[in-house]
A tleap script that builds the chain and sets N, CA, C and O, in Angstrom:
source leaprc.protein.ff14SB
mol = sequence {
  NGLY LYS GLU GLU ILE GLN GLN LEU LEU LYS
  GLU GLY GLU GLU ARG LYS GLU GLU LEU MET
  ALA LEU ASN ASP GLU MET ASP GLY ALA VAL
  LYS ASN LEU GLN GLY TRP LEU VAL ALA ALA
  GLU ILE GLN GLN GLN GLN GLU GLY GLU ASN
  GLY ASN ASN ASP SER SER SER GLN SER SER
  LYS VAL ASP GLN ILE ALA LEU PRO VAL ASP
  THR HIE SER SER GLN MET LEU GLN LEU ALA
  ALA GLU ASN ALA ALA ILE ASP ASP CYS PHE
  TYR PHE LEU ASP GLN SER LEU ALA GLN LYS
  ASN ILE PRO LEU LYS VAL PHE LEU GLU GLU
  VAL ARG LYS LEU SER LYS ARG GLN PHE THR
  VAL LYS ALA HIE LEU ILE LYS ILE ARG ASP
  ALA LYS ALA SER ASN PRO PHE GLY CGLU
}
set mol.1.N position { -200.300 -25.870 184.495 }
set mol.1.CA position { -198.956 -25.509 184.789 }
set mol.1.C position { -198.746 -25.244 186.266 }
set mol.1.O position { -198.443 -26.149 187.044 }
set mol.2.N position { -198.914 -23.970 186.637 }
set mol.2.CA position { -198.582 -23.532 187.988 }
set mol.2.C position { -199.511 -24.174 189.022 }
set mol.2.O position { -199.067 -24.571 190.099 }
set mol.3.N position { -200.797 -24.272 188.691 }
set mol.3.CA position { -201.775 -24.882 189.603 }
set mol.3.C position { -201.465 -26.361 189.835 }
set mol.3.O position { -201.586 -26.856 190.955 }
set mol.4.N position { -201.070 -27.053 188.786 }
set mol.4.CA position { -200.726 -28.473 188.901 }
set mol.4.C position { -199.519 -28.654 189.810 }
set mol.4.O position { -199.482 -29.571 190.630 }
set mol.5.N position { -198.529 -27.771 189.661 }
set mol.5.CA position { -197.326 -27.846 190.496 }
set mol.5.C position { -197.687 -27.583 191.954 }
set mol.5.O position { -197.195 -28.267 192.852 }
set mol.6.N position { -198.548 -26.588 192.189 }
set mol.6.CA position { -198.977 -26.284 193.553 }
set mol.6.C position { -199.749 -27.465 194.148 }
set mol.6.O position { -199.574 -27.795 195.321 }
set mol.7.N position { -200.598 -28.095 193.342 }
set mol.7.CA position { -201.356 -29.264 193.796 }
set mol.7.C position { -200.408 -30.403 194.152 }
set mol.7.O position { -200.577 -31.056 195.182 }
set mol.8.N position { -199.402 -30.643 193.296 }
set mol.8.CA position { -198.421 -31.690 193.569 }
set mol.8.C position { -197.627 -31.401 194.839 }
set mol.8.O position { -197.345 -32.312 195.617 }
set mol.9.N position { -197.268 -30.145 195.048 }
set mol.9.CA position { -196.555 -29.757 196.267 }
set mol.9.C position { -197.423 -29.981 197.504 }
set mol.9.O position { -196.951 -30.461 198.534 }
set mol.10.N position { -198.695 -29.625 197.379 }
set mol.10.CA position { -199.632 -29.810 198.495 }
set mol.10.C position { -199.784 -31.297 198.821 }
set mol.10.O position { -199.737 -31.689 199.987 }
set mol.11.N position { -199.966 -32.118 197.792 }
set mol.11.CA position { -200.088 -33.568 197.986 }
set mol.11.C position { -198.815 -34.148 198.588 }
set mol.11.O position { -198.862 -35.033 199.443 }
set mol.12.N position { -197.677 -33.636 198.128 }
set mol.12.CA position { -196.398 -34.091 198.675 }
set mol.12.C position { -196.268 -33.762 200.147 }
set mol.12.O position { -195.784 -34.586 200.923 }
set mol.13.N position { -196.692 -32.573 200.548 }
set mol.13.CA position { -196.647 -32.186 201.963 }
set mol.13.C position { -197.583 -33.052 202.800 }
set mol.13.O position { -197.226 -33.475 203.900 }
set mol.14.N position { -198.787 -33.316 202.277 }
set mol.14.CA position { -199.737 -34.163 202.990 }
set mol.14.C position { -199.172 -35.572 203.177 }
set mol.14.O position { -199.281 -36.160 204.253 }
set mol.15.N position { -198.573 -36.098 202.122 }
set mol.15.CA position { -197.989 -37.447 202.195 }
set mol.15.C position { -196.827 -37.472 203.184 }
set mol.15.O position { -196.639 -38.438 203.923 }
set mol.16.N position { -196.045 -36.378 203.179 }
set mol.16.CA position { -194.921 -36.280 204.110 }
set mol.16.C position { -195.427 -36.313 205.555 }
set mol.16.O position { -194.846 -36.991 206.404 }
set mol.17.N position { -196.511 -35.578 205.831 }
set mol.17.CA position { -197.087 -35.564 207.180 }
set mol.17.C position { -197.597 -36.946 207.568 }
set mol.17.O position { -197.391 -37.389 208.698 }
set mol.18.N position { -198.261 -37.626 206.640 }
set mol.18.CA position { -198.750 -38.986 206.905 }
set mol.18.C position { -197.594 -39.925 207.232 }
set mol.18.O position { -197.662 -40.707 208.180 }
set mol.19.N position { -196.540 -39.837 206.439 }
set mol.19.CA position { -195.384 -40.699 206.651 }
set mol.19.C position { -194.698 -40.391 207.979 }
set mol.19.O position { -194.231 -41.302 208.663 }
set mol.20.N position { -194.638 -39.131 208.339 }
set mol.20.CA position { -194.032 -38.761 209.618 }
set mol.20.C position { -194.861 -39.313 210.783 }
set mol.20.O position { -194.306 -39.776 211.780 }
set mol.21.N position { -196.189 -39.261 210.653 }
set mol.21.CA position { -197.056 -39.811 211.700 }
set mol.21.C position { -196.867 -41.321 211.801 }
set mol.21.O position { -196.778 -41.866 212.901 }
set mol.22.N position { -196.805 -41.994 210.658 }
set mol.22.CA position { -196.576 -43.443 210.665 }
set mol.22.C position { -195.208 -43.778 211.238 }
set mol.22.O position { -195.060 -44.775 211.945 }
set mol.23.N position { -194.214 -42.963 210.943 }
set mol.23.CA position { -192.870 -43.171 211.482 }
set mol.23.C position { -192.883 -43.042 213.009 }
set mol.23.O position { -192.255 -43.836 213.709 }
set mol.24.N position { -193.602 -42.037 213.518 }
set mol.24.CA position { -193.718 -41.872 214.971 }
set mol.24.C position { -194.411 -43.078 215.602 }
set mol.24.O position { -194.025 -43.539 216.677 }
set mol.25.N position { -195.438 -43.581 214.917 }
set mol.25.CA position { -196.157 -44.761 215.398 }
set mol.25.C position { -195.226 -45.972 215.460 }
set mol.25.O position { -195.241 -46.731 216.429 }
set mol.26.N position { -194.430 -46.138 214.429 }
set mol.26.CA position { -193.476 -47.256 214.397 }
set mol.26.C position { -192.412 -47.092 215.482 }
set mol.26.O position { -192.009 -48.075 216.104 }
set mol.27.N position { -191.956 -45.865 215.714 }
set mol.27.CA position { -190.984 -45.624 216.783 }
set mol.27.C position { -191.561 -46.040 218.135 }
set mol.27.O position { -190.860 -46.630 218.957 }
set mol.28.N position { -192.835 -45.733 218.362 }
set mol.28.CA position { -193.496 -46.128 219.609 }
set mol.28.C position { -193.564 -47.638 219.743 }
set mol.28.O position { -193.342 -48.185 220.823 }
set mol.29.N position { -193.870 -48.307 218.646 }
set mol.29.CA position { -193.952 -49.766 218.674 }
set mol.29.C position { -192.572 -50.373 218.930 }
set mol.29.O position { -192.453 -51.348 219.672 }
set mol.30.N position { -191.544 -49.809 218.327 }
set mol.30.CA position { -190.181 -50.308 218.535 }
set mol.30.C position { -189.771 -50.125 219.997 }
set mol.30.O position { -189.176 -51.025 220.590 }
set mol.31.N position { -190.083 -48.972 220.575 }
set mol.31.CA position { -189.765 -48.733 221.988 }
set mol.31.C position { -190.491 -49.726 222.877 }
set mol.31.O position { -189.923 -50.228 223.848 }
set mol.32.N position { -191.739 -50.011 222.550 }
set mol.32.CA position { -192.519 -50.983 223.309 }
set mol.32.C position { -191.856 -52.359 223.252 }
set mol.32.O position { -191.724 -53.030 224.276 }
set mol.33.N position { -191.445 -52.773 222.066 }
set mol.33.CA position { -190.774 -54.058 221.908 }
set mol.33.C position { -189.437 -54.091 222.622 }
set mol.33.O position { -189.076 -55.108 223.214 }
set mol.34.N position { -188.700 -52.997 222.576 }
set mol.34.CA position { -187.424 -52.945 223.278 }
set mol.34.C position { -187.634 -53.078 224.778 }
set mol.34.O position { -186.852 -53.743 225.458 }
set mol.35.N position { -188.675 -52.457 225.294 }
set mol.35.CA position { -189.011 -52.596 226.715 }
set mol.35.C position { -189.290 -54.040 227.079 }
set mol.35.O position { -188.857 -54.522 228.126 }
set mol.36.N position { -190.018 -54.729 226.211 }
set mol.36.CA position { -190.310 -56.144 226.429 }
set mol.36.C position { -189.031 -56.966 226.456 }
set mol.36.O position { -188.846 -57.823 227.321 }
set mol.37.N position { -188.154 -56.695 225.501 }
set mol.37.CA position { -186.910 -57.453 225.429 }
set mol.37.C position { -186.057 -57.240 226.666 }
set mol.37.O position { -185.493 -58.194 227.202 }
set mol.38.N position { -185.957 -56.011 227.119 }
set mol.38.CA position { -185.174 -55.722 228.320 }
set mol.38.C position { -185.779 -56.449 229.522 }
set mol.38.O position { -185.056 -57.062 230.308 }
set mol.39.N position { -187.091 -56.382 229.662 }
set mol.39.CA position { -187.757 -57.061 230.783 }
set mol.39.C position { -187.539 -58.570 230.712 }
set mol.39.O position { -187.312 -59.214 231.736 }
set mol.40.N position { -187.609 -59.133 229.511 }
set mol.40.CA position { -187.392 -60.580 229.346 }
set mol.40.C position { -185.958 -60.959 229.692 }
set mol.40.O position { -185.721 -61.989 230.323 }
set mol.41.N position { -184.996 -60.123 229.278 }
set mol.41.CA position { -183.595 -60.409 229.587 }
set mol.41.C position { -183.339 -60.331 231.085 }
set mol.41.O position { -182.624 -61.168 231.636 }
set mol.42.N position { -183.913 -59.337 231.744 }
set mol.42.CA position { -183.749 -59.203 233.189 }
set mol.42.C position { -184.343 -60.405 233.905 }
set mol.42.O position { -183.728 -60.958 234.816 }
set mol.43.N position { -185.528 -60.806 233.496 }
set mol.43.CA position { -186.170 -61.964 234.113 }
set mol.43.C position { -185.348 -63.226 233.886 }
set mol.43.O position { -185.194 -64.046 234.791 }
set mol.44.N position { -184.828 -63.375 232.694 }
set mol.44.CA position { -184.013 -64.543 232.380 }
set mol.44.C position { -182.749 -64.560 233.241 }
set mol.44.O position { -182.342 -65.615 233.727 }
set mol.45.N position { -182.134 -63.404 233.430 }
set mol.45.CA position { -180.943 -63.324 234.273 }
set mol.45.C position { -181.277 -63.661 235.717 }
set mol.45.O position { -180.522 -64.367 236.385 }
set mol.46.N position { -182.404 -63.158 236.198 }
set mol.46.CA position { -182.805 -63.433 237.580 }
set mol.46.C position { -183.072 -64.914 237.781 }
set mol.46.O position { -182.690 -65.483 238.803 }
set mol.47.N position { -183.719 -65.536 236.821 }
set mol.47.CA position { -183.993 -66.972 236.925 }
set mol.47.C position { -182.700 -67.773 236.872 }
set mol.47.O position { -182.562 -68.791 237.550 }
set mol.48.N position { -181.762 -67.309 236.068 }
set mol.48.CA position { -180.463 -67.986 235.984 }
set mol.48.C position { -179.699 -67.878 237.287 }
set mol.48.O position { -179.040 -68.831 237.702 }
set mol.49.N position { -179.781 -66.717 237.945 }
set mol.49.CA position { -179.105 -66.527 239.223 }
set mol.49.C position { -179.722 -67.382 240.315 }
set mol.49.O position { -179.022 -67.878 241.197 }
set mol.50.N position { -181.037 -67.553 240.252 }
set mol.50.CA position { -181.735 -68.344 241.269 }
set mol.50.C position { -181.547 -69.833 241.050 }
set mol.50.O position { -181.786 -70.627 241.960 }
set mol.51.N position { -181.130 -70.220 239.873 }
set mol.51.CA position { -180.900 -71.637 239.579 }
set mol.51.C position { -182.159 -72.470 239.581 }
set mol.51.O position { -182.144 -73.628 240.000 }
set mol.52.N position { -183.247 -71.890 239.117 }
set mol.52.CA position { -184.523 -72.623 239.086 }
set mol.52.C position { -184.554 -73.572 237.909 }
set mol.52.O position { -184.685 -73.135 236.765 }
set mol.53.N position { -184.437 -74.857 238.168 }
set mol.53.CA position { -184.497 -75.843 237.096 }
set mol.53.C position { -185.507 -76.940 237.377 }
set mol.53.O position { -185.585 -77.908 236.621 }
set mol.54.N position { -186.287 -76.814 238.452 }
set mol.54.CA position { -187.260 -77.860 238.758 }
set mol.54.C position { -188.483 -77.738 237.857 }
set mol.54.O position { -188.605 -76.782 237.090 }
set mol.55.N position { -189.380 -78.704 237.953 }
set mol.55.CA position { -190.527 -78.740 237.034 }
set mol.55.C position { -191.495 -77.589 237.282 }
set mol.55.O position { -192.113 -77.102 236.336 }
set mol.56.N position { -191.644 -77.138 238.534 }
set mol.56.CA position { -192.544 -76.009 238.785 }
set mol.56.C position { -191.987 -74.742 238.150 }
set mol.56.O position { -192.754 -73.887 237.707 }
set mol.57.N position { -190.682 -74.611 238.101 }
set mol.57.CA position { -190.061 -73.470 237.441 }
set mol.57.C position { -190.326 -73.525 235.944 }
set mol.57.O position { -190.608 -72.499 235.324 }
set mol.58.N position { -190.239 -74.711 235.365 }
set mol.58.CA position { -190.516 -74.866 233.938 }
set mol.58.C position { -191.970 -74.506 233.651 }
set mol.58.O position { -192.274 -73.883 232.633 }
set mol.59.N position { -192.862 -74.900 234.553 }
set mol.59.CA position { -194.274 -74.580 234.385 }
set mol.59.C position { -194.498 -73.074 234.437 }
set mol.59.O position { -195.267 -72.530 233.644 }
set mol.60.N position { -193.825 -72.399 235.372 }
set mol.60.CA position { -194.013 -70.959 235.477 }
set mol.60.C position { -193.437 -70.237 234.265 }
set mol.60.O position { -193.941 -69.179 233.888 }
set mol.61.N position { -192.393 -70.783 233.647 }
set mol.61.CA position { -191.849 -70.177 232.440 }
set mol.61.C position { -192.889 -70.207 231.322 }
set mol.61.O position { -193.039 -69.240 230.575 }
set mol.62.N position { -193.596 -71.310 231.218 }
set mol.62.CA position { -194.644 -71.414 230.205 }
set mol.62.C position { -195.738 -70.396 230.491 }
set mol.62.O position { -196.257 -69.767 229.569 }
set mol.63.N position { -196.090 -70.232 231.753 }
set mol.63.CA position { -197.114 -69.255 232.113 }
set mol.63.C position { -196.668 -67.834 231.792 }
set mol.63.O position { -197.493 -66.998 231.422 }
set mol.64.N position { -195.393 -67.552 231.926 }
set mol.64.CA position { -194.884 -66.220 231.641 }
set mol.64.C position { -194.995 -65.873 230.163 }
set mol.64.O position { -195.124 -64.701 229.809 }
set mol.65.N position { -194.947 -66.869 229.308 }
set mol.65.CA position { -195.041 -66.627 227.871 }
set mol.65.C position { -196.420 -66.076 227.511 }
set mol.65.O position { -196.544 -65.277 226.583 }
set mol.66.N position { -197.442 -66.493 228.229 }
set mol.66.CA position { -198.814 -66.119 227.903 }
set mol.66.C position { -199.281 -64.854 228.620 }
set mol.66.O position { -200.484 -64.629 228.751 }
set mol.67.N position { -198.354 -64.036 229.081 }
set mol.67.CA position { -198.761 -62.797 229.736 }
set mol.67.C position { -199.305 -61.807 228.714 }
set mol.67.O position { -198.673 -61.569 227.684 }
set mol.68.N position { -200.469 -61.230 228.989 }
set mol.68.CA position { -201.018 -60.235 228.063 }
set mol.68.C position { -200.237 -58.925 228.144 }
set mol.68.O position { -199.737 -58.549 229.204 }
set mol.69.N position { -200.141 -58.238 227.006 }
set mol.69.CA position { -199.356 -57.010 226.937 }
set mol.69.C position { -200.191 -55.762 227.203 }
set mol.69.O position { -199.647 -54.713 227.546 }
set mol.70.N position { -201.497 -55.869 227.047 }
set mol.70.CA position { -202.345 -54.704 227.259 }
set mol.70.C position { -203.701 -55.167 227.786 }
set mol.70.O position { -203.951 -56.362 227.945 }
set mol.71.N position { -204.557 -54.201 228.049 }
set mol.71.CA position { -205.876 -54.499 228.619 }
set mol.71.C position { -206.694 -55.392 227.697 }
set mol.71.O position { -207.333 -56.342 228.149 }
set mol.72.N position { -206.672 -55.081 226.392 }
set mol.72.CA position { -207.449 -55.893 225.453 }
set mol.72.C position { -206.946 -57.329 225.424 }
set mol.72.O position { -207.748 -58.264 225.410 }
set mol.73.N position { -205.653 -57.514 225.414 }
set mol.73.CA position { -205.099 -58.871 225.392 }
set mol.73.C position { -205.463 -59.621 226.667 }
set mol.73.O position { -205.760 -60.816 226.635 }
set mol.74.N position { -205.437 -58.917 227.775 }
set mol.74.CA position { -205.808 -59.525 229.049 }
set mol.74.C position { -207.269 -59.970 229.024 }
set mol.74.O position { -207.604 -61.073 229.458 }
set mol.75.N position { -208.129 -59.097 228.511 }
set mol.75.CA position { -209.545 -59.450 228.404 }
set mol.75.C position { -209.745 -60.637 227.471 }
set mol.75.O position { -210.530 -61.539 227.765 }
set mol.76.N position { -209.035 -60.637 226.351 }
set mol.76.CA position { -209.187 -61.727 225.386 }
set mol.76.C position { -208.728 -63.059 225.993 }
set mol.76.O position { -209.359 -64.093 225.771 }
set mol.77.N position { -207.645 -63.032 226.749 }
set mol.77.CA position { -207.154 -64.254 227.389 }
set mol.77.C position { -208.186 -64.785 228.380 }
set mol.77.O position { -208.476 -65.981 228.404 }
set mol.78.N position { -208.734 -63.890 229.193 }
set mol.78.CA position { -209.732 -64.292 230.181 }
set mol.78.C position { -210.990 -64.815 229.501 }
set mol.78.O position { -211.552 -65.825 229.925 }
set mol.79.N position { -211.434 -64.135 228.450 }
set mol.79.CA position { -212.645 -64.564 227.748 }
set mol.79.C position { -212.441 -65.881 227.007 }
set mol.79.O position { -213.344 -66.717 226.964 }
set mol.80.N position { -211.269 -66.067 226.427 }
set mol.80.CA position { -210.988 -67.335 225.739 }
set mol.80.C position { -210.989 -68.482 226.742 }
set mol.80.O position { -211.472 -69.574 226.442 }
set mol.81.N position { -210.449 -68.234 227.934 }
set mol.81.CA position { -210.461 -69.267 228.981 }
set mol.81.C position { -211.894 -69.568 229.412 }
set mol.81.O position { -212.255 -70.727 229.616 }
set mol.82.N position { -212.700 -68.531 229.549 }
set mol.82.CA position { -214.100 -68.740 229.933 }
set mol.82.C position { -214.849 -69.516 228.849 }
set mol.82.O position { -215.653 -70.395 229.160 }
set mol.83.N position { -214.591 -69.198 227.591 }
set mol.83.CA position { -215.223 -69.908 226.487 }
set mol.83.C position { -214.860 -71.398 226.517 }
set mol.83.O position { -215.718 -72.261 226.330 }
set mol.84.N position { -213.578 -71.682 226.756 }
set mol.84.CA position { -213.144 -73.087 226.834 }
set mol.84.C position { -213.782 -73.782 228.027 }
set mol.84.O position { -214.154 -74.952 227.937 }
set mol.85.N position { -213.912 -73.079 229.135 }
set mol.85.CA position { -214.540 -73.668 230.330 }
set mol.85.C position { -216.010 -73.995 230.058 }
set mol.85.O position { -216.513 -75.029 230.497 }
set mol.86.N position { -216.686 -73.120 229.340 }
set mol.86.CA position { -218.092 -73.381 229.006 }
set mol.86.C position { -218.194 -74.609 228.100 }
set mol.86.O position { -219.088 -75.436 228.281 }
set mol.87.N position { -217.291 -74.736 227.132 }
set mol.87.CA position { -217.269 -75.932 226.289 }
set mol.87.C position { -217.076 -77.192 227.131 }
set mol.87.O position { -217.723 -78.212 226.890 }
set mol.88.N position { -216.186 -77.117 228.117 }
set mol.88.CA position { -215.977 -78.255 229.020 }
set mol.88.C position { -217.244 -78.583 229.791 }
set mol.88.O position { -217.572 -79.751 229.999 }
set mol.89.N position { -217.955 -77.539 230.215 }
set mol.89.CA position { -219.213 -77.760 230.940 }
set mol.89.C position { -220.230 -78.477 230.055 }
set mol.89.O position { -220.926 -79.387 230.506 }
set mol.90.N position { -220.308 -78.062 228.802 }
set mol.90.CA position { -221.218 -78.739 227.877 }
set mol.90.C position { -220.882 -80.231 227.785 }
set mol.90.O position { -221.768 -81.085 227.816 }
set mol.91.N position { -219.609 -80.520 227.675 }
set mol.91.CA position { -219.172 -81.914 227.562 }
set mol.91.C position { -219.615 -82.705 228.792 }
set mol.91.O position { -220.180 -83.790 228.660 }
set mol.92.N position { -219.362 -82.172 229.974 }
set mol.92.CA position { -219.686 -82.913 231.189 }
set mol.92.C position { -221.185 -82.977 231.446 }
set mol.92.O position { -221.677 -83.956 232.007 }
set mol.93.N position { -221.908 -81.950 231.042 }
set mol.93.CA position { -223.362 -82.024 231.128 }
set mol.93.C position { -223.886 -83.133 230.215 }
set mol.93.O position { -224.777 -83.892 230.598 }
set mol.94.N position { -223.332 -83.219 229.016 }
set mol.94.CA position { -223.733 -84.256 228.073 }
set mol.94.C position { -223.437 -85.652 228.644 }
set mol.94.O position { -224.256 -86.566 228.546 }
set mol.95.N position { -222.265 -85.787 229.232 }
set mol.95.CA position { -221.898 -87.075 229.831 }
set mol.95.C position { -222.849 -87.430 230.979 }
set mol.95.O position { -223.271 -88.579 231.110 }
set mol.96.N position { -223.180 -86.440 231.803 }
set mol.96.CA position { -224.100 -86.680 232.927 }
set mol.96.C position { -225.481 -87.071 232.444 }
set mol.96.O position { -226.125 -87.942 233.029 }
set mol.97.N position { -225.938 -86.437 231.386 }
set mol.97.CA position { -227.250 -86.785 230.825 }
set mol.97.C position { -227.221 -88.196 230.256 }
set mol.97.O position { -228.149 -88.976 230.471 }
set mol.98.N position { -226.157 -88.524 229.531 }
set mol.98.CA position { -226.049 -89.854 228.928 }
set mol.98.C position { -226.026 -90.946 229.994 }
set mol.98.O position { -226.550 -92.040 229.783 }
set mol.99.N position { -225.415 -90.646 231.140 }
set mol.99.CA position { -225.335 -91.634 232.223 }
set mol.99.C position { -226.543 -91.551 233.158 }
set mol.99.O position { -226.614 -92.237 234.177 }
set mol.100.N position { -227.487 -90.693 232.779 }
set mol.100.CA position { -228.736 -90.510 233.530 }
set mol.100.C position { -228.492 -90.033 234.967 }
set mol.100.O position { -229.211 -90.401 235.896 }
set mol.101.N position { -227.456 -89.202 235.115 }
set mol.101.CA position { -227.165 -88.617 236.429 }
set mol.101.C position { -227.949 -87.328 236.657 }
set mol.101.O position { -228.113 -86.899 237.799 }
set mol.102.N position { -228.430 -86.713 235.589 }
set mol.102.CA position { -229.262 -85.517 235.705 }
set mol.102.C position { -230.462 -85.683 234.781 }
set mol.102.O position { -230.363 -86.330 233.739 }
set mol.103.N position { -231.589 -85.103 235.161 }
set mol.103.CA position { -232.774 -85.182 234.288 }
set mol.103.C position { -232.635 -84.241 233.086 }
set mol.103.O position { -231.857 -83.288 233.114 }
set mol.104.N position { -233.387 -84.522 232.053 }
set mol.104.CA position { -233.347 -83.736 230.827 }
set mol.104.C position { -233.666 -82.269 231.087 }
set mol.104.O position { -233.047 -81.384 230.498 }
set mol.105.N position { -234.632 -82.008 231.970 }
set mol.105.CA position { -235.024 -80.621 232.259 }
set mol.105.C position { -233.831 -79.827 232.806 }
set mol.105.O position { -233.596 -78.696 232.381 }
set mol.106.N position { -233.086 -80.405 233.735 }
set mol.106.CA position { -231.914 -79.730 234.314 }
set mol.106.C position { -230.861 -79.518 233.226 }
set mol.106.O position { -230.252 -78.452 233.137 }
set mol.107.N position { -230.656 -80.543 232.404 }
set mol.107.CA position { -229.686 -80.444 231.312 }
set mol.107.C position { -230.022 -79.270 230.401 }
set mol.107.O position { -229.160 -78.449 230.088 }
set mol.108.N position { -231.289 -79.197 229.976 }
set mol.108.CA position { -231.708 -78.136 229.060 }
set mol.108.C position { -231.592 -76.750 229.697 }
set mol.108.O position { -231.184 -75.796 229.034 }
set mol.109.N position { -231.947 -76.635 230.977 }
set mol.109.CA position { -231.838 -75.350 231.669 }
set mol.109.C position { -230.382 -74.885 231.730 }
set mol.109.O position { -230.079 -73.723 231.460 }
set mol.110.N position { -229.492 -75.804 232.087 }
set mol.110.CA position { -228.073 -75.444 232.209 }
set mol.110.C position { -227.454 -75.122 230.841 }
set mol.110.O position { -226.667 -74.184 230.711 }
set mol.111.N position { -227.815 -75.902 229.841 }
set mol.111.CA position { -227.296 -75.636 228.496 }
set mol.111.C position { -227.779 -74.277 228.014 }
set mol.111.O position { -227.027 -73.534 227.384 }
set mol.112.N position { -229.021 -73.953 228.306 }
set mol.112.CA position { -229.559 -72.654 227.902 }
set mol.112.C position { -228.801 -71.523 228.578 }
set mol.112.O position { -228.418 -70.560 227.914 }
set mol.113.N position { -228.573 -71.619 229.894 }
set mol.113.CA position { -227.837 -70.585 230.628 }
set mol.113.C position { -226.410 -70.437 230.082 }
set mol.113.O position { -225.933 -69.332 229.823 }
set mol.114.N position { -225.761 -71.567 229.919 }
set mol.114.CA position { -224.375 -71.540 229.442 }
set mol.114.C position { -224.281 -71.026 228.009 }
set mol.114.O position { -223.330 -70.327 227.657 }
set mol.115.N position { -225.266 -71.371 227.185 }
set mol.115.CA position { -225.257 -70.908 225.792 }
set mol.115.C position { -225.389 -69.392 225.715 }
set mol.115.O position { -224.721 -68.745 224.909 }
set mol.116.N position { -226.245 -68.835 226.547 }
set mol.116.CA position { -226.388 -67.380 226.580 }
set mol.116.C position { -225.069 -66.725 226.981 }
set mol.116.O position { -224.631 -65.756 226.362 }
set mol.117.N position { -224.443 -67.267 228.024 }
set mol.117.CA position { -223.173 -66.697 228.484 }
set mol.117.C position { -222.093 -66.852 227.410 }
set mol.117.O position { -221.311 -65.932 227.173 }
set mol.118.N position { -222.055 -68.019 226.763 }
set mol.118.CA position { -221.036 -68.244 225.737 }
set mol.118.C position { -221.243 -67.303 224.551 }
set mol.118.O position { -220.273 -66.825 223.962 }
set mol.119.N position { -222.478 -67.040 224.206 }
set mol.119.CA position { -222.757 -66.094 223.125 }
set mol.119.C position { -222.199 -64.718 223.477 }
set mol.119.O position { -221.561 -64.070 222.647 }
set mol.120.N position { -222.441 -64.278 224.703 }
set mol.120.CA position { -221.940 -62.979 225.156 }
set mol.120.C position { -220.413 -62.952 225.139 }
set mol.120.O position { -219.812 -61.972 224.701 }
set mol.121.N position { -219.796 -64.016 225.611 }
set mol.121.CA position { -218.327 -64.101 225.639 }
set mol.121.C position { -217.766 -64.008 224.220 }
set mol.121.O position { -216.824 -63.256 223.970 }
set mol.122.N position { -218.341 -64.766 223.302 }
set mol.122.CA position { -217.841 -64.750 221.921 }
set mol.122.C position { -218.064 -63.391 221.265 }
set mol.122.O position { -217.206 -62.916 220.520 }
set mol.123.N position { -219.195 -62.768 221.530 }
set mol.123.CA position { -219.460 -61.441 220.974 }
set mol.123.C position { -218.443 -60.433 221.514 }
set mol.123.O position { -217.958 -59.578 220.773 }
set mol.124.N position { -218.128 -60.534 222.792 }
set mol.124.CA position { -217.143 -59.643 223.405 }
set mol.124.C position { -215.761 -59.884 222.794 }
set mol.124.O position { -215.025 -58.934 222.527 }
set mol.125.N position { -215.413 -61.131 222.577 }
set mol.125.CA position { -214.136 -61.455 221.934 }
set mol.125.C position { -214.046 -60.831 220.538 }
set mol.125.O position { -213.005 -60.296 220.158 }
set mol.126.N position { -215.121 -60.901 219.796 }
set mol.126.CA position { -215.139 -60.331 218.446 }
set mol.126.C position { -214.982 -58.813 218.507 }
set mol.126.O position { -214.255 -58.230 217.703 }
set mol.127.N position { -215.669 -58.167 219.467 }
set mol.127.CA position { -215.550 -56.715 219.606 }
set mol.127.C position { -214.115 -56.312 219.932 }
set mol.127.O position { -213.585 -55.360 219.360 }
set mol.128.N position { -213.493 -57.038 220.848 }
set mol.128.CA position { -212.117 -56.717 221.231 }
set mol.128.C position { -211.177 -56.951 220.057 }
set mol.128.O position { -210.282 -56.145 219.803 }
set mol.129.N position { -211.380 -58.058 219.338 }
set mol.129.CA position { -210.547 -58.344 218.164 }
set mol.129.C position { -210.648 -57.209 217.151 }
set mol.129.O position { -209.637 -56.760 216.610 }
set mol.130.N position { -211.858 -56.750 216.900 }
set mol.130.CA position { -212.056 -55.660 215.944 }
set mol.130.C position { -211.413 -54.365 216.436 }
set mol.130.O position { -210.839 -53.615 215.647 }
set mol.131.N position { -211.509 -54.108 217.725 }
set mol.131.CA position { -210.886 -52.902 218.293 }
set mol.131.C position { -209.364 -52.974 218.156 }
set mol.131.O position { -208.717 -51.983 217.818 }
set mol.132.N position { -208.807 -54.146 218.419 }
set mol.132.CA position { -207.358 -54.308 218.297 }
set mol.132.C position { -206.925 -54.201 216.823 }
set mol.132.O position { -205.853 -53.673 216.527 }
set mol.133.N position { -207.745 -54.693 215.922 }
set mol.133.CA position { -207.393 -54.636 214.496 }
set mol.133.C position { -207.408 -53.194 213.994 }
set mol.133.O position { -206.601 -52.819 213.144 }
set mol.134.N position { -208.322 -52.392 214.520 }
set mol.134.CA position { -208.404 -50.997 214.079 }
set mol.134.C position { -207.330 -50.128 214.722 }
set mol.134.O position { -207.034 -49.034 214.241 }
set mol.135.N position { -206.742 -50.631 215.826 }
set mol.135.CA position { -205.685 -49.877 216.512 }
set mol.135.C position { -204.605 -50.852 216.950 }
set mol.135.O position { -204.507 -51.158 218.138 }
set mol.136.N position { -203.784 -51.353 216.015 }
set mol.136.CA position { -202.854 -52.444 216.304 }
set mol.136.C position { -201.772 -52.115 217.315 }
set mol.136.O position { -201.223 -53.031 217.929 }
set mol.137.N position { -201.445 -50.857 217.512 }
set mol.137.CA position { -200.371 -50.521 218.443 }
set mol.137.C position { -200.896 -50.097 219.805 }
set mol.137.O position { -200.121 -49.699 220.675 }
set mol.138.N position { -202.216 -50.181 219.996 }
set mol.138.CA position { -202.807 -49.908 221.290 }
set mol.138.C position { -202.663 -48.470 221.750 }
set mol.138.O position { -202.623 -48.211 222.953 }
set mol.139.N position { -202.585 -47.539 220.829 }
set mol.139.CA position { -202.410 -46.134 221.197 }
set mol.139.C position { -203.721 -45.411 221.222 }
set mol.139.O position { -203.762 -44.215 221.512 }
savepdb mol mol.pdb
quit
């Protein structure tokens, strides 16, 4: 009777506190998004005033889309670029070996060095991904 009601009241208060914390978290995320929207609108207005319609302007617009929002995103972007660059190196090393421009020993040494670095890069990417997944709002 009375104990069950007290337990239900206690659980209700705990749930209320959890929901209030989640609500505060969502408010922070909404404010963050609103800040982004305002910044994007200001930038769009500035570009419209400048009348930038040439191809270099179009290229810079594409670059602006890929701006990281936080430190983790910045690191992930840099690491993903490094990973792709290492893949490109593997391709060109393979081509050089096939055309007999480099000896096998040099090829193997470089592939070994690059493989170690790529392993580290991928491991770091996974760590950052996991950190971002455990804290999606970056707080």
